[in-house]
N, C-alpha and C positions, 0 to 999 in steps of 0.2 A: 421653469423652477424644477420640475421633476428630474428633466434631463440633467441640469446641473447638478443635483442631489446623486444622481446614479453615477455620474463622473468622479464626484468627489469620492462615492463609495469605492469605486474601481481603483481609485489611484491608492485609497488607504489599504485595500486589499493587496495590491501590488506592492506597496511599501512593506507592509507587515509579513509577507511572504518573500521578500526579496533575499536571495541567497540561500534559501531552505533547499535542501536536495529534492528532487523529485524523479519519480518512476515513471518514465514515458509510457504511453498507453500502448495497448497491443491487442490484437484481436484473439479471441479464445475459439477452440473447437466448441462444439455443442457437448461433447463428453467432458472436456475441462470445465466448461461453464458450471455444467450439472454437479460435478465434483467441487467445485468451489462454493457452490450454493450449499451443498449437505454439510461442508466443513463450516460455513459462515453459520448455519444453524445451530451447530454445536458451540461454536467459538464466541459468537456474537454478532461480527463484523467479516466481510471478506478480507481486510487489510488484515485483522487480528489474525484469521485462519492463514493467510500466506506467511506471517511473521512468526507464529508458532511452528508452522512447518519447516521454516527455516531454521529456528531454533532446534529443534529435533534433529534435522540433518547435520547441524554443526556439532552437536553433541555426540552423534554417531560417528562423525568424521573424525573428532578428537579421539573418540575411544579406539577407532581403529588405528590411530597414528597416522593417519592421512595428513591431516592439518595440524599445527602446533600454534598455540596462542602464544 
């Protein structure tokens, strides 16, 4: 019974996330990992830290007219 419930939960998870974009896993150096942990302490989570950094980079590139929205 427990195995059946686990299978149902796994299928529900797959159904709920089907078609959602994913960022593939990657290996970090020790320095990258330490920096990410420091920024996560400020931003709340590692994901938030990454995307806040991307937003800052995007704004800088727009300001420098390297990219256009």
